[in-house]
A tleap script that builds the chain and sets N, CA, C and O, in Angstrom:
source leaprc.protein.ff14SB
mol = sequence {
  NMET ASN GLU ASN ASP GLU ASN ALA LYS GLU
  LEU ILE GLU LYS GLY GLU TRP VAL ASP CYS
  TRP ILE CYS ARG ASP ALA PHE GLN ARG ARG
  ARG GLN THR ARG ARG TYR CYS SER LYS CYS
  ASN ARG GLY PHE CYS GLU GLY GLU HIE GLY
  ASN PHE ALA HIE ASN THR GLY ARG CYS ILE
  VAL CYS GLY LYS PRO LYS ALA CLYS
}
set mol.1.N position { 0.708 -1.086 0.218 }
set mol.1.CA position { -0.240 0.006 -0.244 }
set mol.1.C position { 0.957 1.276 0.284 }
set mol.1.O position { 1.730 1.326 1.241 }
set mol.2.N position { 0.706 2.061 -0.666 }
set mol.2.CA position { 1.274 3.510 -0.672 }
set mol.2.C position { 0.989 4.302 0.387 }
set mol.2.O position { -0.083 4.379 0.987 }
set mol.3.N position { 2.172 4.988 0.627 }
set mol.3.CA position { 1.925 5.855 2.155 }
set mol.3.C position { 0.700 6.875 1.605 }
set mol.3.O position { -0.110 7.122 2.499 }
set mol.4.N position { 0.428 7.467 0.410 }
set mol.4.CA position { -0.646 8.030 0.351 }
set mol.4.C position { -2.044 7.644 0.529 }
set mol.4.O position { -2.985 8.338 0.913 }
set mol.5.N position { -2.009 6.289 0.146 }
set mol.5.CA position { -3.475 5.795 0.264 }
set mol.5.C position { -3.988 5.754 1.646 }
set mol.5.O position { -5.105 6.144 1.985 }
set mol.6.N position { -3.264 5.350 2.265 }
set mol.6.CA position { -3.588 5.876 4.179 }
set mol.6.C position { -4.375 7.179 4.394 }
set mol.6.O position { -5.486 7.301 4.910 }
set mol.7.N position { -3.614 8.075 3.919 }
set mol.7.CA position { -4.218 9.734 4.200 }
set mol.7.C position { -4.983 10.145 2.688 }
set mol.7.O position { -5.077 11.323 2.341 }
set mol.8.N position { -5.433 9.175 1.974 }
set mol.8.CA position { -6.392 9.994 0.833 }
set mol.8.C position { -7.529 10.659 1.175 }
set mol.8.O position { -7.920 11.672 0.594 }
set mol.9.N position { -8.327 9.896 2.507 }
set mol.9.CA position { -9.420 10.697 2.956 }
set mol.9.C position { -8.810 12.091 3.388 }
set mol.9.O position { -8.890 12.973 2.532 }
set mol.10.N position { -8.259 12.392 4.494 }
set mol.10.CA position { -7.491 13.330 4.851 }
set mol.10.C position { -6.946 14.592 3.739 }
set mol.10.O position { -6.925 15.768 4.103 }
set mol.11.N position { -6.513 14.158 2.336 }
set mol.11.CA position { -6.134 14.724 1.711 }
set mol.11.C position { -7.122 15.292 0.853 }
set mol.11.O position { -6.964 16.402 0.345 }
set mol.12.N position { -8.449 14.366 0.606 }
set mol.12.CA position { -9.235 15.026 -0.255 }
set mol.12.C position { -9.980 15.919 0.435 }
set mol.12.O position { -10.392 16.984 -0.025 }
set mol.13.N position { -10.226 15.362 1.919 }
set mol.13.CA position { -11.103 16.668 2.852 }
set mol.13.C position { -10.464 17.909 3.155 }
set mol.13.O position { -11.086 18.791 3.747 }
set mol.14.N position { -8.640 18.129 2.610 }
set mol.14.CA position { -8.151 19.364 2.284 }
set mol.14.C position { -8.194 20.142 1.241 }
set mol.14.O position { -7.594 21.203 1.070 }
set mol.15.N position { -9.114 19.445 0.349 }
set mol.15.CA position { -8.905 19.971 -1.033 }
set mol.15.C position { -8.462 19.310 -2.388 }
set mol.15.O position { -8.833 19.460 -3.552 }
set mol.16.N position { -7.461 18.468 -1.740 }
set mol.16.CA position { -6.395 17.877 -2.751 }
set mol.16.C position { -6.885 16.917 -3.398 }
set mol.16.O position { -7.812 16.272 -2.909 }
set mol.17.N position { -6.317 16.588 -4.752 }
set mol.17.CA position { -6.640 15.355 -5.441 }
set mol.17.C position { -5.778 14.199 -5.208 }
set mol.17.O position { -4.577 14.423 -5.060 }
set mol.18.N position { -6.232 12.918 -5.148 }
set mol.18.CA position { -5.264 11.522 -4.924 }
set mol.18.C position { -5.452 10.717 -6.063 }
set mol.18.O position { -6.468 10.898 -6.735 }
set mol.19.N position { -4.688 9.914 -6.366 }
set mol.19.CA position { -4.804 8.589 -7.321 }
set mol.19.C position { -5.473 7.670 -6.862 }
set mol.19.O position { -5.398 7.124 -5.761 }
set mol.20.N position { -6.244 7.462 -7.843 }
set mol.20.CA position { -7.228 6.318 -7.573 }
set mol.20.C position { -6.164 4.704 -7.526 }
set mol.20.O position { -5.519 4.265 -8.478 }
set mol.21.N position { -6.247 4.197 -6.380 }
set mol.21.CA position { -5.071 3.263 -6.156 }
set mol.21.C position { -5.250 1.795 -7.110 }
set mol.21.O position { -4.377 1.051 -7.556 }
set mol.22.N position { -6.870 1.716 -7.225 }
set mol.22.CA position { -6.677 0.588 -8.290 }
set mol.22.C position { -6.380 0.803 -9.906 }
set mol.22.O position { -6.253 -0.154 -10.669 }
set mol.23.N position { -6.283 2.253 -10.349 }
set mol.23.CA position { -5.743 2.444 -11.455 }
set mol.23.C position { -4.293 2.383 -11.371 }
set mol.23.O position { -3.705 1.874 -12.325 }
set mol.24.N position { -3.590 2.839 -10.337 }
set mol.24.CA position { -2.158 2.715 -10.135 }
set mol.24.C position { -1.458 1.429 -9.877 }
set mol.24.O position { -0.383 1.107 -10.382 }
set mol.25.N position { -2.199 0.686 -9.003 }
set mol.25.CA position { -1.497 -0.268 -8.671 }
set mol.25.C position { -1.969 -1.906 -9.729 }
set mol.25.O position { -1.337 -2.963 -9.715 }
set mol.26.N position { -3.014 -1.651 -10.396 }
set mol.26.CA position { -3.709 -2.987 -11.471 }
set mol.26.C position { -3.092 -2.581 -12.925 }
set mol.26.O position { -2.674 -3.371 -13.772 }
set mol.27.N position { -3.143 -0.949 -13.025 }
set mol.27.CA position { -3.054 -0.993 -14.924 }
set mol.27.C position { -1.780 -0.075 -14.761 }
set mol.27.O position { -1.241 0.046 -15.861 }
set mol.28.N position { -1.067 0.661 -13.700 }
set mol.28.CA position { 0.148 1.440 -13.800 }
set mol.28.C position { -0.194 2.580 -14.927 }
set mol.28.O position { 0.383 2.817 -15.989 }
set mol.29.N position { -1.476 3.282 -14.249 }
set mol.29.CA position { -1.579 4.717 -14.731 }
set mol.29.C position { -2.213 5.692 -13.522 }
set mol.29.O position { -2.803 5.411 -12.479 }
set mol.30.N position { -1.875 6.797 -14.055 }
set mol.30.CA position { -2.543 7.825 -13.204 }
set mol.30.C position { -3.761 8.446 -13.282 }
set mol.30.O position { -4.075 9.174 -14.224 }
set mol.31.N position { -4.413 8.219 -12.415 }
set mol.31.CA position { -5.977 8.813 -12.716 }
set mol.31.C position { -6.449 9.713 -11.231 }
set mol.31.O position { -6.957 9.021 -10.349 }
set mol.32.N position { -6.302 11.105 -10.974 }
set mol.32.CA position { -6.952 11.300 -9.810 }
set mol.32.C position { -8.183 11.696 -9.635 }
set mol.32.O position { -8.826 12.040 -10.627 }
set mol.33.N position { -8.665 11.725 -8.583 }
set mol.33.CA position { -9.750 11.774 -8.019 }
set mol.33.C position { -10.199 12.585 -6.648 }
set mol.33.O position { -9.337 12.562 -5.770 }
set mol.34.N position { -11.275 13.217 -6.366 }
set mol.34.CA position { -11.520 13.619 -5.043 }
set mol.34.C position { -12.643 12.499 -4.497 }
set mol.34.O position { -13.450 13.002 -3.716 }
set mol.35.N position { -12.804 11.342 -4.714 }
set mol.35.CA position { -13.491 10.148 -3.962 }
set mol.35.C position { -12.794 9.380 -3.291 }
set mol.35.O position { -11.785 8.929 -3.833 }
set mol.36.N position { -13.086 9.019 -2.011 }
set mol.36.CA position { -12.597 7.895 -1.140 }
set mol.36.C position { -13.479 6.791 -0.744 }
set mol.36.O position { -14.691 6.995 -0.671 }
set mol.37.N position { -12.930 5.524 -0.456 }
set mol.37.CA position { -13.645 4.525 -0.003 }
set mol.37.C position { -13.990 5.024 1.418 }
set mol.37.O position { -13.317 5.904 1.954 }
set mol.38.N position { -15.052 4.444 2.016 }
set mol.38.CA position { -15.792 4.743 3.215 }
set mol.38.C position { -15.077 3.786 4.185 }
set mol.38.O position { -15.033 3.956 5.404 }
set mol.39.N position { -14.463 2.655 3.442 }
set mol.39.CA position { -14.002 1.243 4.303 }
set mol.39.C position { -12.309 1.521 4.589 }
set mol.39.O position { -11.778 1.570 5.698 }
set mol.40.N position { -11.813 1.641 3.606 }
set mol.40.CA position { -10.441 1.751 3.446 }
set mol.40.C position { -9.726 2.760 3.311 }
set mol.40.O position { -8.505 2.789 3.463 }
set mol.41.N position { -10.583 3.855 2.951 }
set mol.41.CA position { -9.753 5.483 3.263 }
set mol.41.C position { -9.127 5.793 1.723 }
set mol.41.O position { -9.202 6.962 1.343 }
set mol.42.N position { -8.587 4.920 0.931 }
set mol.42.CA position { -8.171 4.796 -0.570 }
set mol.42.C position { -9.082 5.554 -1.370 }
set mol.42.O position { -10.312 5.582 -1.330 }
set mol.43.N position { -8.093 6.303 -2.270 }
set mol.43.CA position { -8.987 7.100 -3.393 }
set mol.43.C position { -9.420 5.986 -4.568 }
set mol.43.O position { -8.762 5.045 -5.012 }
set mol.44.N position { -10.541 6.364 -4.850 }
set mol.44.CA position { -11.087 5.279 -6.454 }
set mol.44.C position { -11.623 6.271 -7.320 }
set mol.44.O position { -11.960 7.389 -6.931 }
set mol.45.N position { -11.688 5.941 -8.280 }
set mol.45.CA position { -12.566 6.193 -9.572 }
set mol.45.C position { -14.201 6.129 -9.578 }
set mol.45.O position { -14.798 5.084 -9.318 }
set mol.46.N position { -14.727 7.105 -9.836 }
set mol.46.CA position { -16.287 6.957 -9.233 }
set mol.46.C position { -16.793 6.227 -10.718 }
set mol.46.O position { -16.385 6.596 -11.819 }
set mol.47.N position { -17.725 5.163 -10.499 }
set mol.47.CA position { -18.228 4.487 -11.147 }
set mol.47.C position { -17.230 3.558 -12.505 }
set mol.47.O position { -17.721 3.065 -13.520 }
set mol.48.N position { -15.748 3.542 -12.103 }
set mol.48.CA position { -14.880 2.575 -12.579 }
set mol.48.C position { -14.965 1.215 -11.530 }
set mol.48.O position { -15.411 0.069 -11.466 }
set mol.49.N position { -14.103 2.350 -10.678 }
set mol.49.CA position { -13.740 1.345 -9.589 }
set mol.49.C position { -14.252 1.608 -7.973 }
set mol.49.O position { -13.648 1.643 -6.901 }
set mol.50.N position { -15.475 1.750 -8.312 }
set mol.50.CA position { -16.350 1.914 -7.184 }
set mol.50.C position { -17.578 2.676 -7.435 }
set mol.50.O position { -17.777 3.078 -8.582 }
set mol.51.N position { -18.589 2.973 -6.326 }
set mol.51.CA position { -19.565 4.157 -6.668 }
set mol.51.C position { -20.034 4.850 -5.239 }
set mol.51.O position { -19.971 4.227 -4.179 }
set mol.52.N position { -20.523 6.244 -5.339 }
set mol.52.CA position { -20.567 6.898 -4.103 }
set mol.52.C position { -21.953 7.392 -4.398 }
set mol.52.O position { -22.318 7.961 -5.427 }
set mol.53.N position { -22.628 7.107 -3.404 }
set mol.53.CA position { -24.091 7.476 -2.913 }
set mol.53.C position { -24.352 7.884 -1.572 }
set mol.53.O position { -23.773 7.341 -0.631 }
set mol.54.N position { -25.129 8.741 -1.427 }
set mol.54.CA position { -25.542 9.253 -0.101 }
set mol.54.C position { -24.415 9.408 1.046 }
set mol.54.O position { -24.429 8.974 2.197 }
set mol.55.N position { -23.362 10.219 0.319 }
set mol.55.CA position { -21.851 10.962 1.580 }
set mol.55.C position { -20.899 9.567 1.799 }
set mol.55.O position { -19.829 9.575 2.408 }
set mol.56.N position { -21.427 8.543 1.262 }
set mol.56.CA position { -20.552 7.527 1.572 }
set mol.56.C position { -20.445 6.543 0.401 }
set mol.56.O position { -21.386 6.363 -0.372 }
set mol.57.N position { -19.115 5.830 0.285 }
set mol.57.CA position { -18.729 5.304 -1.027 }
set mol.57.C position { -17.694 4.254 -0.785 }
set mol.57.O position { -16.894 4.398 0.139 }
set mol.58.N position { -17.663 3.173 -1.589 }
set mol.58.CA position { -16.990 2.107 -1.524 }
set mol.58.C position { -16.308 1.713 -2.704 }
set mol.58.O position { -16.975 1.599 -3.732 }
set mol.59.N position { -14.961 1.463 -2.731 }
set mol.59.CA position { -14.135 0.785 -3.884 }
set mol.59.C position { -14.942 -0.396 -3.933 }
set mol.59.O position { -15.750 -0.810 -3.102 }
set mol.60.N position { -14.452 -1.073 -5.500 }
set mol.60.CA position { -14.881 -2.369 -5.939 }
set mol.60.C position { -14.453 -3.400 -4.915 }
set mol.60.O position { -15.176 -4.344 -4.597 }
set mol.61.N position { -13.215 -3.177 -4.400 }
set mol.61.CA position { -12.591 -4.323 -3.255 }
set mol.61.C position { -13.494 -4.589 -2.152 }
set mol.61.O position { -13.987 -5.700 -1.956 }
set mol.62.N position { -13.758 -3.339 -1.270 }
set mol.62.CA position { -14.582 -3.285 0.156 }
set mol.62.C position { -15.700 -3.162 -0.308 }
set mol.62.O position { -16.420 -3.099 0.689 }
set mol.63.N position { -16.543 -3.057 -1.496 }
set mol.63.CA position { -17.723 -2.782 -1.640 }
set mol.63.C position { -18.562 -4.417 -2.227 }
set mol.63.O position { -19.735 -4.789 -2.263 }
set mol.64.N position { -17.388 -4.975 -2.572 }
set mol.64.CA position { -17.907 -6.345 -3.324 }
set mol.64.C position { -18.732 -7.295 -2.245 }
set mol.64.O position { -18.388 -7.411 -1.069 }
set mol.65.N position { -20.029 -8.043 -2.916 }
set mol.65.CA position { -20.942 -8.618 -2.121 }
set mol.65.C position { -20.213 -9.972 -1.562 }
set mol.65.O position { -19.380 -10.655 -2.156 }
set mol.66.N position { -20.798 -10.185 -0.152 }
set mol.66.CA position { -20.215 -11.250 0.423 }
set mol.66.C position { -20.810 -12.500 -0.102 }
set mol.66.O position { -21.976 -12.685 -0.451 }
set mol.67.N position { -19.869 -13.280 -0.099 }
set mol.67.CA position { -19.996 -14.791 -0.342 }
set mol.67.C position { -21.390 -15.693 0.174 }
set mol.67.O position { -21.379 -15.422 1.375 }
set mol.68.N position { -22.185 -16.302 0.032 }
set mol.68.CA position { -23.031 -16.766 0.460 }
set mol.68.C position { -22.346 -18.140 1.232 }
set mol.68.O position { -23.066 -18.926 1.846 }
savepdb mol mol.pdb
quit
């Protein structure tokens, strides 16, 4: 995990942009975002690597349905 991943929520709340951790780690590309996961606090691309609704959001990793 990148050191800025843990601080993405804090950086976004200060008005800064952060990297989508999935774009960076899986695809080696840099895509900036102002959305963070309410569970892991890492930045994610809305719609592509998570979703955001009602002032809470989850990345696709934290938001995946639990196996039955």
